[in-house]
C-alpha positions, 0 to 999 in steps of 0.5 A: 768394791772390796778395795774401796771398803777396806780403804774406808775402814783404814781412813776411819781407823786413823780418826785419833790422828784426825782428832789430834790434828783438829788444832790446825783449825783456828778457834773462832775467837781468834779467826780472821774475818773478811771485814778485817781486810775491807773498808769499814762502811759504818765509819764516818769516813767510809767514803775516804776509806773506799777511795783509798782502797780503790786507788790501791786496786788501780795498780793491778793489771788486767792480767792479774785481775783475771787470775784473781777473778778465776781464783775467787770463782774457784773459791766460791764453788766451795759447796761442790768441794764439801760434797766431795769431801763428805765421801771421807766423812760420811756424815749423813745428818750433818752434825756428827761429833766424829773427828772427820766430820768436825774437821770437814765443818771447820775446814768449810767454815775457814774456806768460806771466808776466802770467796767472801773476802775476794768477792768483796775486794773485787766488788769494791774495786769497781774494775770488774763486771760483777754480773759476769763474775757472778754468772760464772760462779753460778755456772760452776756450782751448778755444773758440779765437780768431780776430783776423779777419785771414784769414791776412793778415800785414799785418792781423795786425800791425795787430791786434797793434799795436792790442791791445798798446796796448789791454791796456797802457791796461787794465792801467795803469788797473787799476793806477792805480785799485788804487793809489787804493784803497790796494792797492799790491801790485796797483798794482805788478803792473799797472804792471809788466804795462803796461810789458811791453805798451808794449814789445811795442806798440813792436815791432809798430808798428815792424814795421807802419811798415816794412811801410808803407815797403815797400808803402804801398798794401797797408798802407793797405788792410789797416789800413782793412780791420781797422777796418771793423768793431770790432777783436775783443777777445781775450777775446771768446769767454770763457764761464763756463758760466752767462752767455752774454753774459759778455764783453759784461757784463765789457766793460760793467763795464770801461767803467763803471769807466773802465778801457777805454772806447769813447773809449780805442778811438777814441784808439788809432785816432787814435794809430795813424793818427798813428804810421804817418803815414797822412795823409802817405803817397803812395797811389792808387786804393782805397788813397787812399780808404782813407787818407781814411777812416782820417784821419776814423775816430777822430773818428767813433769819439769821437762814437760813444763819447759815445753808448756811455757814455750807454748803459752808464750805464743798463745794470743791474748783473749777477751774476758767477760769478767773485765768487760771484754778487755784482753789478757 
């Protein structure tokens, strides 16, 4: 408990750095909104706009649709992530003017648009079973989520840094594949979401870098602790009421589609080791041993990723309720 209390004190001590980086949130008058990327249903030609929109979506494969639905479901569980991040902020009233609290509210507002725009896109395409999708969102929010940080703010910063980069990779790759297939609307939507995730990633990685400056040993131990297992994906507890292994099946499709792979995971580990200058930190004892492990971890994950890719290619396709039990 003393360690966690000390770490909370350090996180509060870097509030000026938080304040200095609030400009990573886009001012409201400049912020994009979901309607900017969707047909205008108030327009006289709204039917034509919807038909053109749906025509582009017909180019998207069932495989990519499944990945997109999984990404959307994950984004829609935003309430669970906000609850977890309040462990950093400790905003008991919900309206604190403190920099950490202002960041969390602004981050939540920006993230909220992601689920909204993807939900609207999927609904307008007419290609997915929206009730099954909605049921999955309901289950995921009700099931809750734990980043496995044990109340440790350093670990939470490691987790958010990793996850923001992972979601950026996933959305960017979906957008790239959508563009190749001919759906420019989805390509633009995913590109915009990915750019948001990139800004958010920048914030969290900067905050953790500041933690390393204040407490290099503690930061090193927290980083290694979070990577002892596999970082828990935020959608891991998704459930559609019919497939008990839904997340694993979704993750397999994402790997097969090259949207988010085990090699991407390894690359994120390598990126964070480099951006936080792990190899050059002056640490001692158990932190030094953790440092050595971290410097070799990405290489081990890349070797494992080759085996994972081979296994995934042999996995049978499975039916998804999201696409009316078609297989992907």
